[in-house]
N, C-alpha and C positions, 0 to 999 in steps of 0.2 A: 759357967755356961753363958752368962750375959756377955762376958768378955769375948767368948768364941762367937756368939751370935752377932755382935756388933763389929767384929773384925772385918774390914773390907776384903772382898774377894777380888783379886786382880787376875784377869785372864790375858795372857799374851799369846798372840798367834804369830808363829815364826815359820819360815820355810826351810826345809832340808830336803833337797831333791824333789820328789813328788809327794812328800809327807809334810803334815803339820803336827806339831807337838803342843799339847795343851798342858799348862802347869798352873798350880795354885799355891797359895800360902798354907794356911792351916788345913788340916785334914777335914774333909767334908764327905759324909756318906750320903750321896744323892745321885740322881740321874737327871740329865739335862739334854737339850738339843740346841744346835747352833744353826741359824739361817742367815746366809750372806748373799746379797745380790748386788751386782755392780752394773753400771751402764756407761758406755763410752762411745762417743762420736757416732751417733745415729744408729748404733747397733746394740742390741741387748745381749749381753753374754749369757751363756747357758745358766739356767737356774742351778745354783749350787746348794744342795740341801742334804744334810747327813745327820743322822742321829748318833750321838756320841755317848757311849757308856762311860760314866765317870767311876774310876776305880777307887778303892779305899787306901791307895798307897799314901804314905806320909807326905810325899812332896809332889805328887802328880795326880792330875785328874784322869790320866790315861793317855794312850797313844792312838792317833787316828790317821789312817792313810786315805788320801783323796785319789781316786782313779784318774788316769791321764785324760780320759775323755771328759772329765769335769774341769779341765784346766780353764783358768780365767783368761786365756789368750794372751793379749798384749800387756797384761798387767805387769808391774815390776816384780822382781824376784822376792819381795817381802811385802807384807801388809802389817800394819800395827793397828790394833784396835784396843783402846784403853777404856775400860768402863768400870766405874765403882758401883757395885751393886750390893744390896742387902738381900740376903737369902730370905725367902718367904715360905719355906716349907712349914707345914702345919705344926710340926713339933717345935719350931722356933717362934711361931706366931708373929712374923715380921710382915708389915705391909709392903706392897709393891711401890717402889719409888724410883723415878728416873733421877740420878744424881749427876750424870755428866754425859756429854756427847763425845763421839769418837770421830777420828778423821781417817778416811781410806784414800790412799794415794795411788794414782796410776800414771802411765806415761802419756795419756791422752787428755785427762781431765783431773782437776782437784775437786773432789766432791765431799762435802761435809754431811755426815749422816748421823741421825739420832739412833741411839741404841738403848734398849731397855729390856727388862726381864719380867716374866709373869710368875705366878705361884708355882708353876711346874719347872721353872728354871730355863724357860725358852728365851733366847736372846733374839730380839726383833730389830730389823733395820726398818725404821719408819719411812724411809724414802722409797721402799719397795712397795708397789701397790698390791693390795690383796686381790683375790679372784673377783670379789664383788666389785672392787674399784675398777679392775680391768674391764669387767662387763659394762660398767658405766662409761668408761672411756671409749670402748668400742662402739657403744650406742651413740655417744656424742659425736664420734668421728663419722658414723653413718649418716647422722642427721645433717652434719656440716656438708658431707659429700652430696647429699640429696639437694640441699639448698643451693650449692654451687651449680649442680646440674640444671636445676630449674632456672637459675639466673642466666646461664649460658644459653639454654633453650629459648628463653625470652628474648635475649639479644639477637639470636639468629632469626626468630620469628619477626621481630621488629625490622631487621635488615631486609627481610623479604617483602614485608607488607608496606613499608614506607614508600618505596618507589612506585608500587602499584597504586596506593592511595593518592600519591602526588599526581600520577598520570590521570586517574579518574577525576581528581579534584580540578585539574586544569582543563577538563572537558575533552581530553584526547581519549579515543576509544580504540581498542584493539579489534580489528575486523577479522573474523574467521573467513577463510576462503569459501565461497559458495558457488554453486553451479550458475551459469548465466541464465537470465530470464529469457525464455524462448517465446517471444511474441513479436509480431511484425505489424507495421502499419498496413492497413488494407488498401491504401492508395499507392499504386505503383508509379515509379518515375521512369520515363523512357530515356534510356542511356545510349541507345543506338537504333537507327532506322526512323522511319516516319510512319505513324499509326495509319493503317489502312491505305498506305501509298507505296506499293512495291516499285522497285526500280533498281538500276545498276550504277547510279552515281555513288560518290564517296560517302554520301550521307544517307543512302538508302540500302535496304535489304530486300530480298525476295525469298520468302519462306525459309527463314533461318531455322536450322535444325538443332544445333548444339552451341552452347556458350561455355567457355572455359575461363576461369579467373586465374590470374597470375600476379604475384607481387611486382611492384608495389601497388598498382591499381590499374591493371591492364586486363582487358578481356579479348579473347579470340573467338570468332564466330564462324561456324560452318554455314556459309551463305549458299544454301542448297541450289536454288534455281539460278543463281548467278555464277555457279561453278568456280567459286573462289573461297578463300579464307580471309576474313577481315580482322584487322587489329585496331582496337579502339582504346584510347586512354579515357578513363572515366572523367566526364566533364567536357569532353570534346565531342562535337556533333559530326565530325568527319572521321571516317576510317581509312586505313591504309591496307592495300592488298598485299598479303605476305605469302600466299600460295595460290597457284592458278593464275591464268591471265584473263579470266572472265569469259573465255570462249569454251564451247562444248567440244571435247575431244579426248583422245587417249595418248597423246604424246606426253613426254616427261614434263613439259611446262603447262600441261592442261589437267583439268579435273572434270569429272562427269558426275554431277549430283553428289557432291561430298556431304555426308550426313553427320560426321563426328570429327572432333579435333581434340588433341591433348598435347602437352609439352613434355619432352624428355629431359633428362638431367643435364643435357648440354644446350638447353633452350632450343632444340630442334623441334619443328612443328610436325606432328604425326597426324596424318589425315586419312580417314576412312573414305577412300575414293570409290564410293559404293557401286556405281554402275560401270566402272572399269574393273571391278572385281579384284581390287588390289589395295594395299596400304602404302602410302607415299610418305617419305621423310624429306622435309624441306629445311635445309640449314638456314640460319639467320642470314638474311641478305641475298639468298640464292634466288635465281629466276626459274629454276627447274627443280623437280623433285627426283628422289631415288626410290625405286620400288624395293621395299623391305619385306613384303609378304604378298603372296599371290603372284599369278603370272599374267594377269590381265585377261585371262580366259576363264569363264565360269566353270567350276568343277568341284568334285568332292575328294580328290586325292589330297595327300598331306602337303602338297605344295600349291594347292589351289583354294580359292575362296569363291563364295557365291553370294553376292550382295552383302559384303561386310558392312555392318552398321555401327557397331560400337567398338571403341578401343580403350584399353587401360594399360598403364605403364608402371612396372615395378622398378623404381630407380635403384634399389639395393642390389638387384641381380641383373639389371639391364634386360629384363624380360618383357616382351610385349604380348598382351592378351587381346584377342579379336573375337567379337561377337559375329560369328559366321551365320548370318540371318537365315538364308534359305537352306543351309545345311543343318540347321538346328543343333549347333554345337558351338563351343568356345575353343579357339585354337591358341596354343602357346608357341611363341617364336623366341628362341634365344638370339642374342645379339649376333648378327652375321650369318644366321642359319637361313637356308633357302627352303627347308622343309619344316613344317610345324608338327606338333603333337597335340592330341586332344586333351584339353584340360577339364572339360565338362560337356556332358551330353554325348552326342554321337550315336545314340541308340534309337534314331528315328524321332519324329515329332510325337508329342503326347504330353500327358499331365502326370505321369508317374514320377516318383522321386529319382529316377535315373534318366529322365528325358527332359529336353527343352523344346519349346515350340515358338519359333521365330524370336530368338534372343536379339534384343535391340541394345538398350543401354547397359553399361558395364562399369563396375567400380572395383578396384583392387584395394582390399583392406589389409594393410601391412600388420596391424595389431593382431588380428586373428588369423593372418596368412590364408585368407580366403577371398573368393570372388562374390560380389553381389551382382546378380544377373536379373535383368528384366526379361522374363519369359512372356512376351507381350500377348501372344494369342492364347496362352494359358491363363492370363489375367493375374499373374503372380510376380512377386519379387522373391527370389530364392537365394540362399547362401550356400555356396559350394566350396568347401575347404579344398585347398590344393592337395592333389594326390588322393582325394576321396573318390568314391564311386557313386555317390548320391548327394542330393541336396537336402536342406532344411528350409521349410517355409517361414518367411519372415513377414509377408504382407500379402493380402488378397486371398482368394479362395480358388483353388485349382479348377479350371474349367467353367467358372461362374463369373459373369460380369455383373456389375451393378453400381449403384450410386450411393449406397449407405456408407457408414463409417468403416465397415470391414471389407468392402468390395472395391474393385478397381474396374476400369473400362478401357481396355487397350492402353495400358501404361507404356511409356517409351523410354524413360530415363530415371536414374537413381543417383542420389548423393548421400554422403555420410558425414556426420559431424564428429568432433573429438569425443563426445559422450556416448557415441554408438547409436544415436538417433538417425532414422532413415527418412529421406525426403524423396518423394515420388512425383514425377510429372505424369499425372493421370489424364492422359490426352483427351479422350472422348467425354470425360466428365468436366473438362475445362477448368481444372483446379490443380493445385499443388497440395499434396497430403503429407502430413508429418506423422510418422509412427515412432513414438517414444521407444527407447531401448526395451525390448522384451514385450511390447504391447502389440496387440493385433487390431486395435481400433485406431483409426486414423483421425487426425484433426486437420481441417481445411485451413491453411495459413495464407493462401493467395487464390484469388478467383472466387467464384460462386458456383457451387455444385450445379451442373447441368445447364448453366446459363453461359452463353458466349456473347461477347460484345466488344466494343472498341474503347469504352471509357476506362479510366485508370483503376477501377476496381474489378474489371472483368478480363478474362483471357479467352483466346480462341485457338483451340487445338494446340496447347503447349506441348512441345516435343522435348525440350532440354531443360535441365535445372542444375545449378551449382551454387556454392557458397564462397564468400570471401573469409578472411581471417577474423572478421568481426561478426560472422554469421549473418551478414546481410545476404539476401536471397536474390539470385539472378535467374530469370526465366526467359527461355527462347519462346516467345509468344508467336508461334509459327504462322497461324492464320491472320494475325494482325501485322506481320512483317516488321517486328520490333523486338528489342530486348528490354524487358522490364526489370527494374530494381525495386525490391521491397525492403525497406530499412527495418532493422531490428531496433527496438527501443525498450 
């Protein structure tokens, strides 16, 4: 028995088709299991594990067939594993002892593996990790991945913050866009005319009614009592006559109390020739005008006007809007048309939201596609969307005049800035009022309420108001025969 116990057991694994045959030397009555795992070139072959029943045949431990789906893939057609083992079954009382390593060959790697057995006859490949070891490796890989992720995140954060810190460290600040500060100096600068000195020279005005600013720094003035339109470059004390010849009349080269002026998209001068009941177009350099609305005879038909006072031009559609003062309506004239259509009012004079009462100043707001209308005798500024049948009140109180922050006293003109704020020439209160977008309380930004005078802080019956591209304010200070500029700061 001692001889049998100490006889080495040699197991040879050979391949025959899809089968492996296990053979032994001396007869051994036992059961055992074989576990083999191989690894090649970044891929783990399927786990190959199969219990083997060891028979009691004289020369064989038995036959074992490996299914094809347990194939070891690219491995060579044979494996050899030589291991000298001592049986350790209880009846032999042999200890477990690793006597020799084996070599498993493949076409991708040469891998030396240790093989041993336990008391149950199980052969172990010590290079194959156990489940516990696999869990440890998985946890270790997870920790490594998290560390790498944190490092990458830190690098990205540093790449973002460093330029910002450098910029702030160098004293450079990133400015966020802000709305302009809306405040003006209280002292006006006379840019056209002579204060309190009416006249018809090139440096004088007589009751100017409207001022219109145009780039780069030019103003056009409806010089009412002089029956002309004057052009001034800011900084020059002399103006140039660009429409009318200064005489009172109805011929094409004459004007009769022009009260409003604007410029079309071709730099043509559009003039409300009020007492000729027409609107005239004067091309640049021309000595006479062309009648583009009205017949020259007062009336209320669609081709007639009655004391047209305000004009506004929509350059996108080449449409002209006219405040038809004594007809209590605003007329729309398409380019080249001899007849107009009613754009607002036309329902008799009054203070309801479908009526106008002596409309004077006019402003076309392309952003909202609506008209801002000064309904002067109604003491209001109203907004009338195109193709709408009624208006919305934006300033003043219908039918009520006054001098507090919410009331107006015969307003005559209106302007609008890019933020939607409204500027009103509040004539009989001798002031310019600013109504912030959506607000009904006005702020006096030029002149002093209910005080008129000739010094640079006072106005006298201001009729017209406009803004330049820096939001500097220009006022037709009608009773003082001058144009005042109030600088924004």
